[in-house]
N, C-alpha and C positions, 0 to 999 in steps of 0.2 A: 306558347300554347294558343291554338286557335280559338277565336270566340265561339261561345256556345250558340248552336244553332236555334233560331227562332222558328223557322219553318224546315221541316225534314220530310222528304219523300223517300220512304224506306222500301225499295224494290217494288214500286207501283206498277201495277199492269191494269190495262183496260182492254175489254174485248167486247166486240159487238157481234153476236152470233159466232160465226168461224172466222172472223176478221179480227187481228189483235192490232189495236191502235197504239198502244203503249206497252212495252215489254220490259219489266224489271228496271224501271228508272229509279235512281238514287241520287238524291240532291239534298245538300244542306245548305241553308241560307242565314246567315246572322241577322240579328235585328237590325233595321236600318239599311241594309244593303238592297241595292237595286239589281235584279235578275232579268235578263233578257233571253228568251227562247227562240232560237234562229234555226231554221231548216226548211226544206222543200215542202211544198203543199202535200198534205197527207201523212206527214211524218209523226203527228200526235201533239203538236204545240197546243191547239186549241183544246183537245180531250184533256191534256194535263192541267191547263188552266180551269176547265170545267169541273176537273176532280177536286181541285183544291177550293173552288168555290161551293162544291157540294151538288152540282147540277147532274154530275155523273159519279156513281159510286164505283170505286176501283174494284176491279175483279180479283185482285191481289195485292199485298203489301199494305203498308200503313202511312198515313198523312197525319204528322205531328205539328201542332202549331202551340207554340209556348208551352212545350211539355205535356199537351194534352192530344191524346189520339182522337181526331176529329174525323176519321175515316168512314164511319157510319153516321155521323151526326147530321141531322136535318140542315137544309140550307138556312132556314130562319133561325137557327141556334148557333151558327158559326161565327156571328159577328165579323163577317167578311163582306166588304162592298166590291162591286164588280162594275167596270167600264167596259160596255160593249164596243162594237164597231159603230161607225158614224150614224147608222140608221136609229140607234138607241140613244144618241146624244139629243138634247134639247136645243134645237137650232135658235129658239127665242131667248135662250140664256147665254150669258157670256161664258167664256171658257172657265174662269175661276168659279163661277156659279154651278157649271156642270161638275167640276171636280169636287166642289164642296157639297153637292146635293145630298149625298149619303148622310153626312155629319148634320146638316140641316134637318133631315128627316128624324134624326136621332136627338132633336131638340139641343144641339150644341148651340152656345151663343154665337151671334153674328162675328164677334171678334176672334173667337175661337176657330170657327171653321174657315173663316176667310185666311187667318194666319196659317193654319194647316194646309188648306188648298195652296196657298202661295208658295209655301215651303215644298210640297209635292211638285209643283210646276217647275220650281227652280231646280229641284233634284234632276229632273228629266231634261233640263236645259232650256225650259220654256219660261219666259218672263210674263207674269200675269198682266196683261193690258185690260184695264177696267171695261172697254167696250168691245173688245175682241169676241168674236163668235166662233164656234167649232168650224165653220166653213173657212175661216182665215188661218187655221192651223192644220193642214193636211196630216202632219205627222201624229197629232192628237186623235184626228177624227178617223184613222185607220187602226187604231190600237185596240187590242183585248187585254184587259189586265185586272185580275183580282187583287185586291188590297185588303189586308186586315183593316177593318174600321177603326181601330184604336192603335196604329202603329205609329 
């Protein structure tokens, strides 16, 4: 039996005027799984991530997170953090401080946010170096990734 999905994109579509950016996308992601979206420029990767985060409302389909339909829920009520491309990372903070920033803003204890940020970095194959900055990790600085704030 397959694990229960934590995130489901159910026939999700996004259009901008006459242009279809995403058409009928269906994905199920179990809790704790890491998902990569790969494809050429303009294929809908960023639009899909922006729909999950709530910056773009789907023109069709549903986005289900932890058994709740969040398709039309406002950004500030989704409990999803977003790591944008390098220009939105704080160059004066270390990599682990950037990854843990959202949890810090939610008043997580220092021990909790540092532990969770370190685990997240390890999940993607990066070891948190206390003094490393975003500029020293090109793979991190070029990513765009919405993450549930409590996963």
